[in-house]
Backbone as CSV, one residue per row, in Angstrom:
resi,resn,N_x,N_y,N_z,CA_x,CA_y,CA_z,C_x,C_y,C_z
1,MET,127.496,108.570,72.630,127.102,109.318,73.827,126.035,108.521,74.600
2,ALA,126.168,108.449,75.905,125.220,107.711,76.735,123.912,108.494,76.821
3,GLU,122.781,107.768,76.823,121.495,108.439,76.910,121.269,108.952,78.324
4,VAL,120.518,110.040,78.422,120.260,110.677,79.707,119.140,109.923,80.413
5,ARG,119.375,109.552,81.677,118.354,108.887,82.488,118.281,109.583,83.839
6,TYR,117.063,109.690,84.358,116.854,110.327,85.656,116.286,109.289,86.605
7,TYR,116.884,109.188,87.798,116.523,108.141,88.754,115.898,108.725,90.014
8,ALA,114.927,108.009,90.568,114.358,108.369,91.869,113.763,107.120,92.516
9,THR,113.620,107.171,93.827,113.021,106.081,94.583,111.688,106.554,95.150
10,GLY,110.657,105.728,94.983,109.344,106.059,95.528,108.922,105.003,96.531
11,LYS,108.128,105.425,97.526,107.669,104.492,98.551,106.194,104.713,98.839
12,ARG,105.508,103.610,99.198,104.100,103.668,99.598,103.779,102.376,100.319
13,LYS,103.149,102.453,101.488,102.879,101.282,102.329,104.178,100.500,102.511
14,ASN,104.214,99.214,102.137,105.455,98.450,102.266,106.168,98.280,100.933
15,ALA,105.742,99.011,99.917,106.315,98.875,98.579,107.391,99.925,98.338
16,ILE,108.421,99.516,97.619,109.498,100.421,97.230,109.679,100.284,95.723
17,ALA,109.802,101.417,95.037,109.980,101.379,93.583,111.194,102.208,93.190
18,ARG,112.052,101.600,92.380,113.158,102.336,91.772,112.695,102.712,90.373
19,VAL,112.763,104.007,90.052,112.188,104.498,88.797,113.244,105.250,87.993
20,TRP,113.320,104.906,86.698,114.198,105.621,85.763,113.327,106.271,84.703
21,LEU,113.591,107.543,84.434,112.885,108.290,83.393,113.877,108.628,82.298
22,LYS,113.467,108.477,81.036,114.329,108.881,79.931,113.452,109.407,78.805
23,PRO,113.970,110.299,77.981,113.183,110.814,76.855,112.764,109.654,75.950
24,GLY,111.516,109.669,75.499,111.041,108.563,74.679,109.639,108.797,74.153
25,THR,108.894,107.691,74.020,107.583,107.760,73.379,106.420,107.462,74.314
26,GLY,106.679,107.293,75.589,105.593,107.041,76.536,105.464,105.597,76.983
27,ASN,106.475,104.772,76.716,106.434,103.384,77.175,106.639,103.324,78.683
28,VAL,105.870,102.465,79.358,106.045,102.261,80.792,106.266,100.770,81.014
29,VAL,107.423,100.421,81.589,107.767,99.032,81.847,107.984,98.876,83.350
30,ILE,107.267,97.914,83.947,107.382,97.658,85.378,107.845,96.217,85.562
31,ASN,108.948,96.022,86.253,109.512,94.685,86.487,109.607,93.878,85.183
32,ASP,110.131,94.510,84.134,110.354,93.886,82.824,109.076,93.452,82.112
33,LYS,107.921,94.010,82.497,106.668,93.733,81.804,106.006,95.055,81.442
34,PRO,105.219,95.078,80.362,104.454,96.298,80.062,103.515,96.623,81.227
35,MET,103.255,97.908,81.435,102.462,98.342,82.583,101.105,97.647,82.658
36,GLY,100.379,97.576,81.537,99.052,96.965,81.536,99.081,95.505,81.950
37,GLU,100.112,94.801,81.511,100.229,93.383,81.842,100.588,93.191,83.316
38,TYR,101.440,94.063,83.862,101.881,93.902,85.244,100.790,94.311,86.236
39,LEU,100.185,95.479,86.026,99.207,95.986,86.990,97.839,95.340,86.819
40,GLY,97.378,95.210,85.571,96.137,94.506,85.314,94.861,95.272,85.602
41,ARG,94.946,96.464,86.191,93.746,97.257,86.481,93.926,98.669,85.948
42,GLN,92.882,99.191,85.314,92.914,100.530,84.716,93.178,101.607,85.778
43,VAL,92.598,101.432,86.958,92.746,102.428,88.030,94.214,102.569,88.432
44,LEU,94.917,101.442,88.546,96.327,101.484,88.933,97.174,102.133,87.842
45,GLU,96.804,101.907,86.579,97.524,102.551,85.475,97.348,104.061,85.532
46,MET,96.132,104.503,85.863,95.878,105.943,85.987,96.709,106.540,87.121
47,ILE,96.820,105.808,88.237,97.615,106.278,89.369,99.074,106.450,88.960
48,VAL,99.616,105.446,88.249,101.020,105.489,87.845,101.288,106.651,86.900
49,LEU,100.381,106.905,85.961,100.608,107.931,84.943,100.211,109.338,85.383
50,SER,99.561,109.476,86.534,99.043,110.788,86.938,100.093,111.898,87.030
51,PRO,101.308,111.681,87.593,102.252,112.809,87.615,102.739,113.200,86.222
52,ILE,102.854,112.231,85.310,103.295,112.542,83.945,102.228,113.373,83.233
53,ARG,100.960,112.975,83.391,99.863,113.735,82.777,99.771,115.132,83.375
54,HIS,100.002,115.223,84.671,99.842,116.494,85.387,100.780,117.575,84.861
55,VAL,101.992,117.188,84.483,102.957,118.185,83.990,103.048,118.197,82.467
56,GLY,102.181,117.423,81.794,102.124,117.459,80.340,103.274,116.765,79.633
57,LEU,103.790,115.695,80.210,104.911,114.971,79.594,104.481,113.655,78.948
58,GLU,103.164,113.389,78.871,102.745,112.093,78.319,103.159,111.987,76.856
59,GLY,103.718,110.834,76.518,104.215,110.616,75.169,105.612,111.154,74.933
60,LYS,106.210,111.768,75.956,107.543,112.360,75.798,108.620,111.654,76.606
61,VAL,108.195,110.848,77.604,109.178,110.147,78.434,108.835,108.670,78.543
62,ASP,109.864,107.847,78.630,109.710,106.424,78.900,110.008,106.194,80.376
63,VAL,109.294,105.257,80.981,109.487,104.947,82.389,109.893,103.482,82.515
64,VAL,110.963,103.237,83.252,111.345,101.874,83.612,111.339,101.821,85.130
65,ALA,110.528,100.915,85.691,110.396,100.849,87.146,110.651,99.437,87.633
66,ASP,111.266,99.362,88.806,111.513,98.084,89.466,110.847,98.174,90.831
67,ALA,109.712,97.485,91.003,108.943,97.590,92.239,108.982,96.273,92.997
68,HIS,109.104,96.357,94.312,109.042,95.163,95.140,108.451,95.505,96.497
69,GLY,107.934,94.489,97.183,107.323,94.691,98.493,105.868,95.097,98.365
70,GLY,105.085,94.777,99.362,103.689,95.176,99.380,102.876,94.487,98.308
71,GLY,101.745,95.095,97.947,100.873,94.556,96.911,100.857,95.457,95.699
72,LEU,99.982,95.163,94.759,99.936,95.938,93.517,99.569,97.395,93.757
73,SER,98.604,97.644,94.637,98.176,99.011,94.899,99.308,99.838,95.510
74,GLY,100.006,99.272,96.482,101.132,99.965,97.097,102.258,100.192,96.103
75,GLN,102.500,99.203,95.235,103.547,99.347,94.231,103.196,100.443,93.238
76,ALA,101.919,100.530,92.842,101.498,101.590,91.929,101.719,102.963,92.566
77,GLY,101.376,103.090,93.848,101.598,104.350,94.555,103.072,104.685,94.682
78,ALA,103.901,103.655,94.902,105.350,103.876,95.007,105.934,104.318,93.670
79,ILE,105.453,103.713,92.580,105.937,104.108,91.253,105.519,105.540,90.950
80,ARG,104.297,105.904,91.312,103.812,107.283,91.124,104.713,108.271,91.869
81,HIS,105.039,107.932,93.113,105.910,108.786,93.922,107.295,108.903,93.278
82,GLY,107.828,107.768,92.809,109.146,107.772,92.177,109.165,108.564,90.881
83,ILE,108.098,108.446,90.079,108.025,109.199,88.824,108.020,110.692,89.112
84,ALA,107.245,111.110,90.109,107.176,112.535,90.457,108.550,113.057,90.876
85,LYS,109.284,112.259,91.674,110.608,112.691,92.113,111.598,112.715,90.945
86,ALA,111.451,111.761,90.011,112.340,111.724,88.847,112.068,112.898,87.910
87,ILE,110.807,113.320,87.811,110.472,114.483,86.979,111.180,115.718,87.505
88,ILE,111.290,115.835,88.821,112.001,116.978,89.406,113.488,116.923,89.088
89,GLU,114.056,115.699,89.088,115.465,115.557,88.684,115.642,116.058,87.253
90,MET,114.645,115.775,86.427,114.695,116.156,85.021,114.527,117.666,84.846
91,ASP,113.541,118.232,85.537,113.254,119.661,85.406,112.828,120.234,86.761
92,PRO,113.751,120.864,87.487,113.428,121.408,88.823,112.296,122.440,88.821
93,ASN,111.996,123.051,87.669,110.911,124.044,87.607,109.531,123.422,87.798
94,LEU,109.433,122.105,87.611,108.137,121.433,87.756,107.852,121.045,89.203
95,ARG,108.750,121.385,90.112,108.563,121.023,91.520,107.301,121.647,92.108
96,THR,107.063,122.924,91.832,105.922,123.631,92.422,104.574,123.003,92.060
97,PRO,104.284,122.760,90.762,102.979,122.150,90.480,102.835,120.737,91.052
98,LEU,103.914,119.967,91.080,103.842,118.617,91.641,103.639,118.670,93.151
99,ARG,104.333,119.573,93.812,104.197,119.715,95.262,102.792,120.184,95.622
100,ARG,102.262,121.153,94.853,100.953,121.731,95.146,99.849,120.670,95.124
101,ASP,99.960,119.707,94.231,98.917,118.691,94.123,99.270,117.379,94.810
102,GLY,100.300,117.385,95.650,100.568,116.275,96.550,101.284,115.076,95.955
103,PHE,101.933,115.234,94.817,102.630,114.103,94.215,103.961,113.804,94.908
104,LEU,104.525,114.767,95.609,105.836,114.581,96.225,105.758,114.134,97.675
105,THR,104.584,114.228,98.274,104.423,113.840,99.671,104.293,112.327,99.759
106,ARG,105.138,111.717,100.567,105.081,110.271,100.761,103.869,109.978,101.627
107,ASP,102.959,109.143,101.151,101.745,108.822,101.892,102.129,108.058,103.164
108,PRO,101.891,108.633,104.342,102.379,108.020,105.579,101.520,106.863,106.099
109,ARG,100.388,106.577,105.442,99.480,105.548,105.968,100.059,104.151,105.746
110,VAL,100.248,103.435,106.842,100.721,102.052,106.768,99.840,101.211,107.686
111,LYS,99.916,99.914,107.554,99.098,99.018,108.366,99.509,99.134,109.834
112,GLU,98.505,99.269,110.695,98.757,99.384,112.130,99.101,98.007,112.701
113,ARG,100.027,97.967,113.644,100.466,96.682,114.182,99.402,96.056,115.067
114,LYS,99.415,94.735,115.142,98.487,94.001,115.989,98.908,94.167,117.446
115,LYS,97.923,94.371,118.330,98.212,94.468,119.754,97.829,93.168,120.455
116,TYR,98.512,92.852,121.554,98.161,91.660,122.328,96.822,91.892,123.016
117,GLY,96.096,90.800,123.251,94.780,90.919,123.873,93.705,91.338,122.883
118,ARG,94.062,91.424,121.617,93.124,91.824,120.565,93.230,90.849,119.405
119,LYS,92.168,90.800,118.592,92.163,89.905,117.438,93.006,90.485,116.300
120,ARG,92.857,91.802,116.085,93.659,92.517,115.086,94.199,93.765,115.760
121,ALA,94.494,94.809,115.018,95.056,96.009,115.619,94.116,96.644,116.643
122,ARG,92.817,96.726,116.307,91.868,97.364,117.218,90.688,96.492,117.597
123,ARG,90.342,95.530,116.761,89.169,94.706,117.026,89.446,93.774,118.196
124,GLY,88.548,93.801,119.179,88.693,92.896,120.326,88.152,91.517,119.992
125,PHE,88.376,90.570,120.902,87.791,89.247,120.724,86.293,89.321,120.987
126,GLN,85.531,88.414,120.387,84.076,88.431,120.571,83.744,88.120,122.027
127,PHE,82.820,88.903,122.559,82.459,88.790,123.978,81.195,87.955,124.121
128,VAL,81.236,86.952,125.000,80.079,86.109,125.248,79.557,86.441,126.643
129,LYS,78.308,86.908,126.694,77.751,87.291,127.973,77.262,86.055,128.737
130,ARG,76.624,85.101,128.038,76.127,83.884,128.708,76.563,82.642,127.978
């Protein structure tokens, strides 16, 4: 019999993460590396695991994620979003607590585009009076 896997896609900034959840012992693998080795920062690990901890599934599910685009912080946020959506695939009753605490809302903040006549998106060029 094939093992049960739940899939979801998460997004944050310019990062996209494909996430698979399956019953297991709490292993988290990102891009074929253990989570600690791939992310390298405790804060990012906490971000990734937050939806699992929130619904009390730590140690009960394994996560396999494939993240690309953006940087490490955006990828961690995308994986968090994907895990939350995959948990709903697994158990639709957990939708309410995840929604209430904002795990299902895609963070809309992205880098603002550069405008012409400016150094960056909003900063003007330095002005010389004399």
